[in-house]
RODO-2510 file (C-alpha; in nm, 4 decimals, decimal comma):
residues 303
     n   res          X          Y          Z
     1     m     6,5667     1,0149     7,0188
     2     g     6,3633     0,7190     6,8881
     3     i     6,4575     0,4928     6,6001
     4     d     6,2521     0,5493     6,2816
     5     n     6,0062     0,2627     6,2105
     6     e     6,1170     0,2541     5,8441
     7     y     6,4735     0,2023     5,9538
     8     i     6,3658    -0,0861     6,1830
     9     a     6,1873    -0,2417     5,8810
    10     h     6,5057    -0,2195     5,6826
    11     l     6,7004    -0,3814     5,9645
    12     s     6,4707    -0,6795     5,9397
    13     k     6,5844    -0,7241     5,5820
    14     v     6,9288    -0,8115     5,7172
    15     d     6,7814    -1,1408     5,8419
    16     v     6,6409    -1,2072     5,4964
    17     l     6,9851    -1,1394     5,3471
    18     r     7,1440    -1,3779     5,5923
    19     e     6,8936    -1,6474     5,4850
    20     l     6,9717    -1,5793     5,1182
    21     d     7,3448    -1,5797     5,1842
    22     s     7,3213    -1,9186     5,3500
    23     m     7,2041    -2,0653     5,0225
    24     i     7,4292    -1,8741     4,7892
    25     d     7,7397    -1,7139     4,9424
    26     f     7,7214    -1,3553     4,8155
    27     a     8,1003    -1,3090     4,8428
    28     r     8,1780    -1,6121     4,6234
    29     g     7,8581    -1,6907     4,4384
    30     s     7,8162    -1,3922     4,2101
    31     v     7,8049    -1,6313     3,9077
    32     q     7,5229    -1,8269     4,0642
    33     l     7,3306    -1,5012     4,1392
    34     k     7,3678    -1,3900     3,7790
    35     i     7,2317    -1,7225     3,6610
    36     i     6,9359    -1,7034     3,9024
    37     i     6,8477    -1,3564     3,7643
    38     a     6,8918    -1,4671     3,4038
    39     l     6,6639    -1,7703     3,4496
    40     a     6,4029    -1,5518     3,6329
    41     n     6,3788    -1,3405     3,3178
    42     s     6,3523    -1,6505     3,0884
    43     r     5,9961    -1,7517     3,0042
    44     n     6,0466    -2,1039     2,8801
    45     g     6,3731    -2,1960     3,0389
    46     s     6,7262    -2,1669     2,8984
    47     t     7,0143    -2,3848     2,7866
    48     v     7,3595    -2,3372     2,9241
    49     k     7,4525    -2,1638     2,6034
    50     d     7,1584    -1,9228     2,6317
    51     i     7,2622    -1,8383     2,9892
    52     s     7,6244    -1,7865     2,8818
    53     i     7,5242    -1,5347     2,6178
    54     a     7,2751    -1,3523     2,8448
    55     t     7,5229    -1,3131     3,1319
    56     g     7,8410    -1,2781     2,9399
    57     l     7,9974    -1,5664     3,1342
    58     r     8,2031    -1,8500     2,9840
    59     y     8,0234    -2,1704     2,8887
    60     k     8,2235    -2,3853     3,1256
    61     t     8,1709    -2,1371     3,4159
    62     v     7,7962    -2,1518     3,3627
    63     q     7,8004    -2,5272     3,3371
    64     d     7,9777    -2,5703     3,6718
    65     a     7,7557    -2,3123     3,8496
    66     i     7,4273    -2,4532     3,7115
    67     r     7,5191    -2,7942     3,8441
    68     k     7,5608    -2,6528     4,1942
    69     l     7,2241    -2,4661     4,1718
    70     v     7,0542    -2,7922     4,0671
    71     s     7,2002    -2,9730     4,3685
    72     k     7,0786    -2,6861     4,5927
    73     g     6,7269    -2,7333     4,4564
    74     l     6,7067    -2,3754     4,3169
    75     v     6,7138    -2,4825     3,9532
    76     v     6,5401    -2,7689     3,7786
    77     k     6,6900    -2,9525     3,4823
    78     e     6,4547    -3,0660     3,2083
    79     s     6,5704    -3,2790     2,9199
    80     d     6,3892    -3,4024     2,6051
    81     g     6,6657    -3,6412     2,5151
    82     s     6,8732    -3,4010     2,3060
    83     i     6,8681    -3,0646     2,4811
    84     d     6,8960    -2,9832     2,8451
    85     m     6,6842    -2,6935     2,9553
    86     y     6,7058    -2,5202     3,2908
    87     r     6,4488    -2,3167     3,4806
    88     l     6,3979    -2,1940     3,8371
    89     s     6,2306    -2,4377     4,0758
    90     s     5,9588    -2,3065     4,3112
    91     e     6,2314    -2,2629     4,5737
    92     g     6,4381    -2,0758     4,3156
    93     e     6,1500    -1,8447     4,2318
    94     e     6,0985    -1,7779     4,5958
    95     y     6,4680    -1,7035     4,6389
    96     y     6,4641    -1,4579     4,3452
    97     s     6,1535    -1,2850     4,4803
    98     k     6,3085    -1,2372     4,8206
    99     l     6,6315    -1,1184     4,6685
   100     i     6,4676    -0,8551     4,4472
   101     k     6,2370    -0,7295     4,7234
   102     t     6,5281    -0,6926     4,9672
   103     i     6,7500    -0,5149     4,7180
   104     n     6,4733    -0,2754     4,6169
   105     g     6,4003    -0,2065     4,9840
   106     f     6,7622    -0,1103     5,0472
   107     n     6,7688     0,0994     4,7263
   108     d     6,4752     0,3015     4,8576
   109     m     6,6684     0,3780     5,1697
   110     f     7,0109     0,4384     5,0242
   111     r     6,9880     0,6780     4,7289
   112     s     7,3395     0,8163     4,7455
   113     r     7,4996     0,8465     4,4044
   114     r     7,8321     0,7632     4,5551
   115     e     7,7074     0,4305     4,6892
   116     s     7,5310     0,3605     4,3604
   117     r     7,8608     0,4143     4,1821
   118     k     8,0380     0,1771     4,4180
   119     m     7,7840    -0,0973     4,3432
   120     l     7,8078    -0,0477     3,9675
   121     l     8,1866    -0,0192     3,9557
   122     p     8,2759    -0,3895     3,9353
   123     d     8,0331    -0,4449     3,6536
   124     f     8,1486    -0,1293     3,4765
   125     i     8,5119    -0,2391     3,4943
   126     g     8,4250    -0,5857     3,3659
   127     n     8,2253    -0,4515     3,0754
   128     m     8,4915    -0,1917     2,9912
   129     v     8,7623    -0,4617     2,9642
   130     m     8,5370    -0,6813     2,7493
   131     y     8,4321    -0,4013     2,5114
   132     d     8,7959    -0,2930     2,4798
   133     h     8,8831    -0,6339     2,3552
   134     i     8,5792    -0,6353     2,1242
   135     a     8,6901    -0,2931     1,9817
   136     d     9,0346    -0,4467     1,9024
   137     a     8,8722    -0,7339     1,7162
   138     i     8,6445    -0,4974     1,5189
   139     i     8,9399    -0,2777     1,4133
   140     a     9,1548    -0,5797     1,3165
   141     i     8,8825    -0,7301     1,0981
   142     a     8,7536    -0,3982     0,9442
   143     t     9,1054    -0,3031     0,8365
   144     s     9,1967    -0,6448     0,7098
   145     r     9,2764    -0,7140     0,3444
   146     r     8,9602    -0,9071     0,2648
   147     g     8,7428    -0,8065     0,5593
   148     e     8,7991    -1,1400     0,7352
   149     l     9,0604    -1,2851     0,9691
   150     p     9,1382    -1,6179     1,1386
   151     l     9,0869    -1,6527     1,5138
   152     t     9,4626    -1,6706     1,5824
   153     r     9,5190    -1,3280     1,4140
   154     i     9,2288    -1,1701     1,5911
   155     a     9,3512    -1,3032     1,9224
   156     e     9,6907    -1,1454     1,8489
   157     a     9,5147    -0,8076     1,8084
   158     m     9,3132    -0,8569     2,1245
   159     k     9,6269    -0,9690     2,3112
   160     l     9,4438    -1,2795     2,4389
   161     s     9,4768    -1,6535     2,3951
   162     p     9,2712    -1,7931     2,1057
   163     e     9,0384    -1,9714     2,3512
   164     r     8,9720    -1,6537     2,5480
   165     a     8,9293    -1,4456     2,2335
   166     k     8,6841    -1,6960     2,0958
   167     s     8,4732    -1,6757     2,4179
   168     y     8,4422    -1,2988     2,3680
   169     l     8,3758    -1,3141     1,9940
   170     d     8,1117    -1,5841     2,0275
   171     m     7,9099    -1,3596     2,2597
   172     f     7,8514    -1,1355     1,9598
   173     s     7,8461    -1,3868     1,6810
   174     e     7,5730    -1,6379     1,7773
   175     k     7,2328    -1,6110     1,6066
   176     t     7,0719    -1,5722     1,9436
   177     s     7,3002    -1,2869     2,0523
   178     p     7,1137    -0,9593     2,1186
   179     i     7,3717    -0,7842     1,9034
   180     r     7,5542    -0,9691     1,6231
   181     l     7,8788    -0,7923     1,5425
   182     f     8,0683    -1,0869     1,3962
   183     k     7,9907    -1,3760     1,1640
   184     r     8,1858    -1,6914     1,2295
   185     f     8,2719    -1,9500     0,9667
   186     e     8,5213    -2,2363     0,9136
   187     k     8,7927    -2,2089     0,6563
   188     e     9,0536    -2,4552     0,5481
   189     s     9,4158    -2,3899     0,6553
   190     r     9,6837    -2,4891     0,4013
   191     l     9,9423    -2,5284     0,6757
   192     r     9,7184    -2,7579     0,8759
   193     r     9,6420    -2,9622     0,5638
   194     v    10,0167    -3,0120     0,4972
   195     l    10,0863    -3,0991     0,8617
   196     s     9,7933    -3,3446     0,8576
   197     k     9,9380    -3,5164     0,5498
   198     i    10,2859    -3,5344     0,6988
   199     f    10,1546    -3,6869     1,0282
   200     t     9,9507    -3,9363     0,8301
   201     k    10,2459    -4,0426     0,6139
   202     l    10,4677    -4,0773     0,9198
   203     s    10,1939    -4,2717     1,1019
   204     i    10,2002    -4,0270     1,3881
   205     g     9,8789    -4,0742     1,5922
   206     v     9,7969    -3,6991     1,6056
   207     r     9,4775    -3,5727     1,4433
   208     i     9,4809    -3,2182     1,3215
   209     s     9,1682    -3,0337     1,2102
   210     i     9,2391    -2,8816     0,8667
   211     t     8,9881    -2,6030     0,9274
   212     q     8,9986    -2,3149     1,1760
   213     p     8,7503    -2,0433     1,2807
   214     w     8,7370    -1,7259     1,0833
   215     y     8,5405    -1,4103     1,1487
   216     r     8,4029    -1,1231     0,9463
   217     l     8,1992    -0,8230     1,0541
   218     t     7,8224    -0,7967     1,0155
   219     d     7,6542    -0,4730     0,9092
   220     d     7,6193    -0,3829     1,2800
   221     g     7,9874    -0,4594     1,3300
   222     m     8,0801    -0,2223     1,0481
   223     t     7,8552     0,0444     1,1921
   224     v     8,0367     0,0209     1,5194
   225     f     8,3706     0,0564     1,3352
   226     y     8,2487     0,3682     1,1508
   227     r     8,1642     0,5232     1,4902
   228     h     8,5097     0,4360     1,6368
   229     p     8,7645     0,7218     1,6572
   230     y     9,0281     0,4989     1,4846
   231     y     8,8129     0,4920     1,1626
   232     l     8,8824     0,8605     1,0912
   233     k     9,2534     0,8111     1,1220
   234     y     9,2459     0,4974     0,9088
   235     k     9,0301     0,6630     0,6391
   236     k     9,2663     0,9583     0,6001
   237     s     9,5915     0,7607     0,6176
   238     v     9,7439     0,6244     0,2974
   239     l    10,0094     0,4397     0,5023
   240     a     9,7406     0,2640     0,7056
   241     t     9,5768     0,1441     0,3872
   242     l     9,9131     0,0261     0,2645
   243     a     9,9727    -0,1584     0,5912
   244     s     9,6405    -0,3304     0,5492
   245     k     9,7411    -0,4532     0,2006
   246     l    10,0944    -0,5576     0,2930
   247     i    10,0508    -0,6936     0,6420
   248     g     9,6868    -0,8151     0,6207
   249     s     9,5450    -0,5729     0,8859
   250     a     9,6064    -0,2158     1,0002
   251     h     9,5438    -0,2888     1,3662
   252     p     9,8279    -0,1126     1,5529
   253     r     9,9188    -0,4239     1,7595
   254     i     9,9368    -0,6463     1,4459
   255     v    10,1439    -0,3804     1,2614
   256     v    10,3897    -0,3387     1,5485
   257     r    10,4298    -0,7158     1,5964
   258     f    10,4948    -0,7588     1,2229
   259     i    10,7587    -0,4837     1,2232
   260     t    10,9152    -0,6333     1,5377
   261     r    10,9584    -0,9662     1,3577
   262     i    11,1082    -0,7906     1,0490
   263     s    11,3404    -0,5935     1,2767
   264     l    11,4662    -0,9078     1,4465
   265     a    11,5336    -1,0637     1,1015
   266     i    11,7211    -0,7491     0,9926
   267     l    11,9309    -0,7554     1,3141
   268     a    12,0109    -1,1240     1,2658
   269     i    12,1253    -1,0653     0,9070
   270     s    12,3314    -0,7603     0,9984
   271     m    12,4960    -0,9521     1,2858
   272     y    12,5794    -1,2364     1,0468
   273     i    12,7273    -0,9950     0,7915
   274     s    12,9285    -0,8185     1,0641
   275     l    13,0762    -1,1500     1,1763
   276     l    13,1772    -1,2353     0,8159
   277     n    13,3325    -0,8917     0,7637
   278     p    13,4164    -0,7089     1,0910
   279     y    13,5505    -0,4043     0,9004
   280     i    13,2076    -0,3017     0,7760
   281     a    13,0272    -0,4048     1,0995
   282     p    12,9759    -0,0404     1,2239
   283     i    12,8224     0,0615     0,8915
   284     v    12,5972    -0,2397     0,8667
   285     l    12,4755    -0,2048     1,2282
   286     a    12,4154     0,1698     1,1877
   287     l    12,2284     0,1163     0,8659
   288     s    12,0143    -0,1627     1,0080
   289     t    11,9325     0,0488     1,3209
   290     a    11,8294     0,3409     1,0973
   291     i    11,6050     0,1198     0,8871
   292     i    11,4372    -0,0296     1,1979
   293     g    11,3885     0,3132     1,3506
   294     l    11,2341     0,4463     1,0273
   295     m    10,9925     0,1524     1,0084
   296     f    10,8698     0,2073     1,3664
   297     a    10,8345     0,5825     1,2991
   298     v    10,6344     0,5300     0,9828
   299     a    10,4177     0,2701     1,1625
   300     h    10,3520     0,5130     1,4500
   301     n    10,2302     0,7830     1,2130
   302     a    10,0330     0,5412     1,0025
   303     v     9,8338     0,3609     1,2742
***
């Protein structure tokens, strides 16, 4: 039984893949490949920031990868003295052309839905994680007392470090973002101002910025919130609205953390009272436990 000529043609593409892999290691260079594709679809070149937004990659990650691509001769750096722009070199354009032709050739041969799902799975998982964090940020801001929150509070709702949370939020808050869900602005922090004055008076050589990033939702951001399942629960819950007024946001994670802190304070006070008067210790501990349990039960039903 002979081998199909079309199959032989596809085997020849393996050599092309080997050539492409020698320039960018497919196993380790996914970031570089994403940048190549982003630049190929950019007409007049892009800045590192543009590439970061287009690919969803962190600024520092793009910066490191673009430097390697320039050294390989696949990307050209152009500077007008103030802004560094990047575009594909002739070698980079040839690389991209070979890559797309080879991938399309294999796609024509392998049309199995199962294989397609396997190829899409890593991107799907990555996007799912990112959008889950973005949903947390939207809920936290939309249910906040004034419709705006500082970065530190939003990061608490997203369960991320402030730096990581900022990288996600900025993808959807820049003016060049395809979809602007957030609006970022700087706001003065009273605590930071006080600390700055104290450090200045004590002649401590530590500079503290008295402002910090804050975020509010754009109209598109509010539209996303109105479509989220949590909105219906929040809209119908008087307790959730009350939590928003008292705690500052009705995001479940923020509410639970607030109640946890209050619970620890109640336990500390009850332990102190019990030590002062051991005779009423059982009553105090039972009462404090009941109060804490009631708070968590109410919070669970509210948010």
